[in-house]
C-alpha positions in Angstrom: 29.2 13.2 12.1 30.8 11.9 15.0 34.4 10.5 14.7 32.1 7.5 16.9 29.9 8.0 14.0 32.4 7.7 11.4 34.2 4.6 12.7 31.0 2.8 12.3 30.1 1.1 9.1 27.6 2.0 6.7 24.4 0.5 5.6 23.2 0.2 2.5 20.3 -0.1 1.0 20.7 -2.0 -2.5 18.2 -2.1 -4.8 18.6 -5.1 -6.9 15.9 -5.0 -9.8 12.9 -7.2 -10.5 14.9 -10.2 -10.9 17.2 -10.3 -14.0 21.1 -9.9 -12.2 21.6 -7.3 -15.9 19.0 -5.1 -14.5 21.2 -3.9 -11.4 22.3 -0.4 -11.8 26.0 -0.5 -11.8 26.4 1.3 -8.7 24.1 -1.7 -6.9 26.7 -4.0 -8.9 29.5 -1.8 -7.3 28.5 -1.7 -3.5 27.6 -5.4 -3.3 31.1 -6.8 -4.8 32.9 -3.7 -1.9 30.3 -4.5 0.4 31.8 -6.3 4.1 28.5 -8.2 5.0 25.4 -9.1 2.5 22.2 -9.2 4.0 19.0 -10.4 2.2 15.6 -12.3 3.2 13.8 -15.2 2.3 10.8 -16.8 3.9 11.4 -20.2 5.8 11.5 -22.3 3.5 15.2 -20.8 3.0 15.6 -19.8 -0.4 16.4 -16.2 -1.1 15.6 -14.8 -4.0 17.6 -11.7 -3.7 20.8 -13.4 -2.8 20.7 -15.5 -6.4 20.1 -12.5 -8.3 22.5 -10.9 -6.9 25.0 -13.3 -5.9 27.4 -12.9 -9.7 28.4 -10.0 -7.9 29.5 -11.5 -4.3 32.9 -12.7 -3.4 33.1 -16.0 -1.2 34.9 -14.0 1.3 31.9 -11.8 2.4 29.8 -12.6 5.3 26.8 -13.2 5.0 23.2 -12.2 7.1 20.1 -14.5 6.5 16.9 -12.8 7.4 14.6 -15.5 7.3 10.6 -14.4 7.7 9.3 -16.0 10.6 5.6 -15.4 9.0 4.2 -15.1 5.2 1.4 -15.6 4.3 0.3 -18.0 6.8 -1.5 -17.8 10.7 1.0 -17.9 13.5 0.4 -18.1 17.1 2.2 -15.3 18.5 0.9 -13.3 20.7 0.6 -10.4 18.9 -0.5 -11.9 16.2 1.3 -11.5 12.8 2.2 -7.9 12.9 3.5 -7.9 16.4 5.3 -11.0 14.6 7.0 -9.2 12.6 8.4 -6.2 14.6 9.3 -8.9 16.5 11.4 -9.8 14.0 12.7 -6.4 12.1 14.1 -5.8 16.0 15.9 -8.9 16.4 16.8 -8.4 12.4 18.6 -4.6 12.8 20.0 -5.7 16.1 21.8 -8.3 14.1 23.1 -5.9 11.5 23.6 -2.9 13.8 26.4 -5.2 15.4 28.0 -5.6 12.0 28.1 -1.6 11.3 29.1 -1.1 14.6 32.2 -3.1 14.7 33.0 -1.1 11.4 32.0 -3.1 8.7 29.3 -2.3 5.9 26.6 -4.1 5.2 24.4 -4.0 1.5 21.0 -5.1 2.4 19.2 -6.1 -0.6 15.7 -5.2 -1.6 14.1 -6.6 -4.6 13.2 -4.0 -6.9 13.5 -0.1 -5.4 14.3 -0.1 -2.0 11.8 2.3 -0.5 8.7 0.8 -2.8 6.8 -2.1 -0.9 9.8 -3.2 0.5 11.5 -5.1 3.8 14.4 -2.6 3.6 12.1 0.4 4.7 11.7 -1.3 8.4 15.1 -1.4 8.9 16.5 2.0 7.6 13.5 3.5 9.6 15.5 1.7 13.0 19.5 2.4 11.4 19.4 5.7 9.9 19.3 7.7 12.6 22.4 5.6 14.1 24.2 5.1 11.5 24.8 6.3 7.4 22.7 5.1 5.7 22.5 5.6 1.5 19.6 3.9 -1.0 20.4 3.2 -4.3 17.6 2.6 -6.3 16.6 0.0 -8.1 13.8 -0.7 -11.7 10.7 -1.8 -10.1 8.4 -4.4 -10.9 6.1 -1.8 -12.4 8.4 -0.8 -15.1 9.8 -4.9 -15.6 5.9 -5.9 -16.4 5.6 -2.5 -18.4 8.6 -3.5 -20.4 7.6 -7.4 -20.8 4.5 -6.0 -22.3 6.1 -3.8 -24.5 3.1 -1.3 -23.6 3.6 2.3 -22.3 2.3 2.6 -18.4 0.9 6.4 -19.1 1.3 8.7 -21.8 1.2 12.6 -21.4 -1.1 14.0 -18.3 -2.7 10.1 -17.9 -2.6 8.8 -14.3 -0.9 6.1 -12.7 -1.8 4.3 -9.8 0.1 1.3 -7.7 -2.5 -0.5 -5.6 -1.5 -3.1 -3.3 -3.7 -6.5 -3.5 -4.5 -7.0 -0.3 -6.5 -3.8 0.1 -10.6 -4.4 0.5 -12.3 -5.5 -2.8 -14.2 -2.4 -2.7 -11.8 0.7 -2.2 -9.7 -1.4 -5.6 -12.8 -1.3 -7.3 -13.2 2.5 -6.7 -9.6 3.6 -7.0 -9.3 1.5 -10.2 -12.2 3.2 -12.2 -11.0 6.9 -11.1 -7.8 6.4 -12.4 -6.1 6.5 -16.2 -4.0 3.0 -15.8 -3.3 1.6 -12.7 -0.5 -1.7 -10.9 -1.3 -4.3 -8.3 0.9 -5.6 -6.4 0.8 -8.5 -3.6 -1.4 -10.2 -5.4 -0.7 -14.8 -4.3 -4.1 -15.3 -2.5 -5.5 -11.8 -2.9 -5.9 -12.5 -6.8 -9.7 -13.8 -7.1 -10.4 -10.8 -5.2 -8.0 -8.1 -7.8 -9.9 -10.4 -10.1 -13.4 -9.2 -9.4 -12.5 -5.4 -8.1 -11.3 -5.7 -12.2 -14.4 -6.4 -13.6 -16.2 -4.5 -11.4 -14.8 -1.4 -12.1 -14.9 -2.4 -15.6 -11.4 -2.8 -16.5 -10.5 -6.2 -16.8 -10.9 -6.7 -20.8 -7.6 -4.1 -20.5 -5.9 -5.8 -17.8 -2.9 -8.2 -18.4 -0.8 -10.3 -15.8 2.7 -10.8 -15.6 4.4 -13.3 -13.4 8.3 -12.7 -12.8 9.1 -10.4 -15.0 12.6 -10.0 -16.6 13.1 -13.4 -15.7 13.4 -17.3 -17.0 9.8 -17.9 -15.6 8.5 -14.9 -17.0 4.7 -15.4 -17.7 2.3 -13.0 -19.1 -1.6 -13.4 -19.8 -4.5 -11.4 -19.8 -5.8 -10.8 -16.2 -8.7 -13.2 -16.6 -7.3 -15.8 -18.0 -4.7 -17.3 -15.0 -6.1 -19.6 -12.6 -6.9 -17.8 -9.0 -4.6 -21.0 -7.3 -1.3 -20.7 -9.7 -0.4 -17.0 -8.8 2.9 -16.3 -6.9 3.3 -13.5 -4.9 6.0 -12.2 -7.4 3.0 -11.3 -9.3 1.5 -8.3 -11.1 -1.5 -7.3 -12.6 -1.1 -4.6 -15.1 -3.8 -1.8 -16.6 -1.7 -0.2 -19.4 -1.9 3.4 -20.9 -6.1 3.9 -22.0 -4.3 5.4 -25.5 -2.0 2.1 -26.6 -3.3 -1.7 -28.0 -1.2 -4.8 -27.4 0.3 -5.3 -30.9 -1.6 -2.7 -32.9 0.7 1.2 -33.0 -0.4 1.3 -36.4 -4.1 1.8 -37.0 -6.2 4.1 -34.7 -8.9 2.3 -32.4 -11.4 5.5 -31.4 -14.7 4.6 -29.3 -17.5 6.9 -29.3 -19.2 6.5 -25.3 -22.6 8.5 -24.7 -22.7 9.5 -21.1 -25.1 11.1 -18.7 -23.8 13.3 -16.0 -27.3 13.2 -14.0 -29.4 16.6 -13.3 -27.4 18.5 -11.9 -24.6 18.4 -9.3 -21.3 16.3 -9.7 -22.3 14.3 -6.8 -25.5 12.6 -9.0 -22.3 12.0 -12.0 -21.9 8.0 -11.4 -18.0 7.0 -10.9 -18.8 4.8 -14.4 -19.4 7.8 -15.9 -16.5 10.3 -14.3 -14.3 7.4 -15.4 -14.8 7.6 -19.2 -14.5 11.1 -19.0 -11.1 11.2 -17.4 -10.5 8.7 -20.3 -11.9 10.6 -23.1 -9.6 13.0 -25.5 -12.8 15.2 -26.9 -15.8 15.6 -25.0 -19.0 16.9 -27.3 -21.9 18.2 -26.5 -24.1 21.2 -25.7 -22.0 24.1 -24.3 -24.4 23.7 -21.2 -23.5 20.2 -20.2 -19.5 20.4 -21.5 -19.2 23.0 -18.7 -20.2 20.5 -16.2 -17.3 18.5 -17.2 -14.3 18.3 -15.1 -11.4 20.0 -17.3 -8.1 18.1 -18.0 -5.2 18.7 -19.6 -4.6 18.1 -23.3 -8.9 16.9 -23.6 -10.7 19.3 -26.4 -13.9 20.2 -26.0 -16.1 20.8 -29.0 -19.3 22.5 -27.4 -22.3 23.2 -30.0 -26.2 24.6 -30.0 -28.6 22.3 -28.7 -30.8 22.4 -32.1 -28.0 20.5 -34.0 -28.0 16.7 -33.1 -27.7 14.9 -35.6 -24.7 17.3 -36.6 -23.2 17.0 -33.4 -23.4 12.9 -33.6 -22.3 12.9 -36.8 -18.8 15.1 -36.2 -18.5 12.8 -32.7 -18.4 9.6 -34.6 -16.1 11.0 -37.2 -13.7 12.3 -34.7 -14.3 8.3 -33.2 -13.5 6.9 -36.6 -10.2 8.6 -36.5 -9.1 7.2 -33.7 -10.1 9.7 -30.8 -12.0 8.2 -27.8 -14.9 10.7 -28.1 -17.2 11.3 -24.9 -21.2 12.6 -25.8 -22.5 14.2 -22.9 -26.1 14.7 -21.7 -27.5 16.2 -18.9 -29.6 13.6 -16.7 -29.8 10.5 -18.6 -28.4 9.8 -22.3 -31.5 7.6 -23.4 -34.6 9.8 -22.2 -34.9 12.8 -24.2 -31.3 13.2 -25.4 -28.2 12.7 -27.2 -27.9 8.2 -27.2 -31.4 7.7 -29.8 -29.5 11.0 -31.8 -26.3 9.2 -31.8 -27.0 5.5 -32.7 -29.5 6.9 -35.3 -26.3 8.3 -37.2 -24.2 5.8 -36.5 -26.4 3.2 -38.0 -25.3 4.7 -41.5 -22.6 2.9 -43.4 -20.1 5.6 -43.1 -20.0 4.5 -39.0 -20.6 1.2 -38.8 -16.9 0.3 -37.7 -16.9 2.4 -34.8 -17.8 1.4 -31.7 -20.7 3.0 -29.3 -21.7 3.0 -25.8 -24.0 3.9 -23.8 -24.0 4.8 -20.5 -26.6 5.6 -18.1 -27.0 8.5 -15.4 -30.0 9.6 -13.1 -32.7 11.0 -14.6 -34.4 14.4 -14.1 -37.5 13.1 -13.6 -36.5 10.3 -10.5 -34.5 13.5 -9.0 -37.3 15.5 -9.1 -39.8 12.3 -7.7 -36.6 12.2 -4.7 -37.1 15.5 -3.3 -40.7 15.1 -2.6 -40.7 11.0 -2.0 -42.3 8.7 -4.6 -44.6 9.9 -6.6 -43.4 7.5 -9.2 -43.8 5.2 -7.3 -46.3 2.5 -10.0 -46.9 3.1 -13.4 -45.7 6.1 -15.1 -44.9 7.2 -18.6 -42.7 9.7 -19.4 -43.8 12.8 -22.6 -42.0 16.2 -23.7 -44.5 18.5 -24.4 -41.8 20.1 -27.3 -43.2 20.2 -30.6 -40.1 20.6 -32.2 -39.6 17.4 -33.5 -43.3 15.9 -33.4 -46.3 17.7 -33.9 -48.7 19.2 -31.2 -51.8 16.7 -32.0 -49.7 13.5 -31.7 -48.1 15.2 -28.2 -52.1 16.0 -27.6 -53.0 12.5 -28.2 -50.4 10.6 -25.9 -51.6 13.6 -22.7 -55.0 12.5 -23.6 -54.3 8.9 -23.4 -51.7 8.8 -20.3 -54.2 10.7 -18.4 -57.4 8.3 -19.8 -55.2 5.3 -17.8 -54.8 6.7 -14.2 -50.9 6.8 -14.8 -48.3 9.8 -13.1 -46.8 11.2 -15.7 -43.6 13.3 -15.7 -43.0 15.4 -18.7 -39.6 17.1 -20.1 -39.4 20.1 -21.8 -42.3 21.6 -20.1 -41.8 25.4 -21.9 -39.1 27.5 -23.5 -38.8 31.1 -24.9 -40.7 30.5 -27.9 -43.0 27.7 -26.0 -45.0 29.1 -23.7 -48.8 27.7 -24.5 -48.2 24.1 -24.3 -48.8 23.7 -20.3 -51.8 25.3 -20.1 -53.4 22.8 -23.1 -51.8 20.2 -21.4 -53.1 21.3 -17.6 -56.9 21.5 -20.2 -56.5 18.1 -21.5 -55.5 16.1 -18.3 -58.6 17.6 -16.8 -61.1 15.9 -19.1 -59.7 12.7 -17.0 -58.3 13.9 -13.7 -59.6 15.6 -10.8 -58.5 19.6 -10.4 -57.3 18.3 -7.1 -54.5 16.5 -8.5 -51.6 16.9 -7.6 -48.5 18.2 -9.8 -45.1 18.6 -8.7 -43.1 21.5 -10.1 -39.5 20.9 -10.1 -36.9 23.5 -11.2 -33.0 23.2 -11.3 -33.0 20.5 -9.1 -29.5 19.8 -8.0 -28.3 23.2 -9.2 -27.8 26.4 -7.6 -31.3 27.8 -7.9 -33.0 25.0 -6.7 -37.0 24.6 -5.8 -40.0 22.6 -6.0 -43.1 23.0 -5.2 -46.5 20.5 -5.2 -49.8 23.1 -7.0 -53.0 20.9 -7.5 -53.5 20.2 -11.4 -56.0 22.8 -11.8 -54.1 25.7 -10.2 -51.0 25.2 -12.5 -49.6 28.4 -13.5 -48.3 28.2 -17.3 -46.4 31.5 -16.4 -44.2 30.5 -13.3 -42.9 27.4 -16.1 -39.7 27.1 -17.9 -37.2 24.8 -19.9 -35.7 24.7 -16.2 -38.8 23.0 -14.9 -39.7 19.1 -15.2 -43.4 18.6 -14.1 -44.6 15.6 -12.4 -48.9 14.8 -12.3 -50.0 12.4 -10.1 -51.9 9.7 -10.7 -56.0 9.1 -8.8 -53.7 7.2 -6.1 -51.1 9.8 -5.4 -50.8 11.1 -2.0 -50.0 14.6 -0.4 -49.1 14.1 3.3 -48.0 17.1 5.2 -46.5 17.2 8.7 -43.6 18.8 10.6 -41.0 17.4 8.5 -42.3 19.0 4.6 -44.7 18.1 2.3 -44.4 14.3 1.0 -45.7 13.0 -1.6 -45.7 8.9 -2.5 -48.7 6.8 -5.4 -49.0 3.7 -3.8 -47.7 0.5 -5.4 -52.0 -0.9 -4.6 -54.5 -0.2 -6.8 -57.9 -0.1 -6.0 -59.8 -4.1 -6.0 
C-alpha cells in the first residue's frame, strides 16, 4: 500500500444481518461504533431500515451519509431508464464516500444481511476498493434468518439449495424450482404473483413457506399459497426447506412412493418432473437395466431386481416407504403401460400398506416414440396390446388381436418376442391377415432413443419373426394407414377422418 493510500480512510462493508440488532456480529458492532462516517441507504421516503438496526451501536458525533435511491420499483423518466438512473446514483454515492475516505475518515457502509449477497454495497465496492483500503464484514442473511424462523433445515446431506431472485422470468423460476432440492426466493413484493405461479407450476407450492421481515418484531410466517399478492413487502422471502423435513413433525417418518416413467431411452425424453422426483428419492427401486439409466446420487440407495418379480418389488418398495423412505419405483416408457404402476397399486391396496402415499408420474411411451420416428401412424383410434402370455393365456391374446384387427384400428404391440417366446409374432401376423390386406404397413422400432436405434416399415405379409426381439415395438396400421416415400424418407400416417 502506498503512503498516499495509507493516509486515506478505510471503507468497511458492514453486514448488519436480517433485522434483529442482536444478530449483528461483534465485529460489525465494533466497527460501526468506531467509524468516523456511517453510510446507509433508503428509498425516497427517507426511513432507513439499516440505520434503525445499527442505531444501538452508533455515536452521536458520527457523520451520517444518507444515500437515497432515486427509484425502487416505480417507473422513472430518466433518459437511461431505471438502469441509467441507478448507475448515476451509484456514481454520485461513491463520490460522496470517496470524499470522506480521501480526507482520512473511516466509512462504515451498512448492508442489510450480508454485504456481498444481493446487496447495494457491491456497487460501492466495485467503484472504491481499487482506490482505498476496503474490508467486508459478513452478516447473517435473510435466508438463514427465514430458516431459523421456520425452525426447519434448509438442506441436509448432499441436498442442493438454490437461491433465486423473484425477478427471474416465471418460466425460468419454474424450471429451476423443479430441478433443486431446496430453494430460497428473494426480491418478492410485486413479483409475488409470478413467484406463486412458478411454485404451483413446479409442483412445489405445498412445500413452500412465506417469511416476512425475519428476526424482527414484525416477523410473519405463513404457507406460501395463503399470502395475499397485495400484501407482500420487498423484505420477505419464500422458502422451500429440506425435503427430508416436515414442519412440526420430527418424530414419525413420513415416507412416500412415486412410480415414475423414464421414457423409452434417451435421458432427454425423461420429463423434468420425473428427474426432480428421482433427485429427491432416498431409494430407487426397479429392474436392473432401468435403474442403470438413473444418474447416481450420493447417499441414494438403489435396489435392482429381476424383471419377473413385480409383486415382490412393489412390496419391498412399499415397505421402504412405510418406514420413512422417499421411494421412486422406475419403469421404462410410461409406468402405467405394461409396467410397474399397476403392480404397485395392486399390492398397495392391501391393508398393511393403506397409509403409504402412492403417486404415479407419466413418461413417454415406446409406442409414441416409435410412431414419432415415422410420422403419425397412431393418428386415429388405436389399441395397445402385449404379446406376452406370461401373465395371461395365449387364447386371450389371440382373441384380442382378432378383435382389434376386425375393428380396423391401428395397434401397437409391446413385448413381441423374447428368448423363450419366438412364435407369437408369426401367430399374430396370421391372425391379422385374416382381416387386413397383406400390404398393411407394419413399423418395426428397435431400441428407439437408444444407441442401437433402427426403424423400418414393412408389409404385413413380409413381417419376419426372426427379426423381432424383446427390444422391438411393432405398430400395425389400419386400412387407412398411408405410407409416403419421398426425398426426405419414409413417412407413415393414419388420417383422422374415415371414409363415409
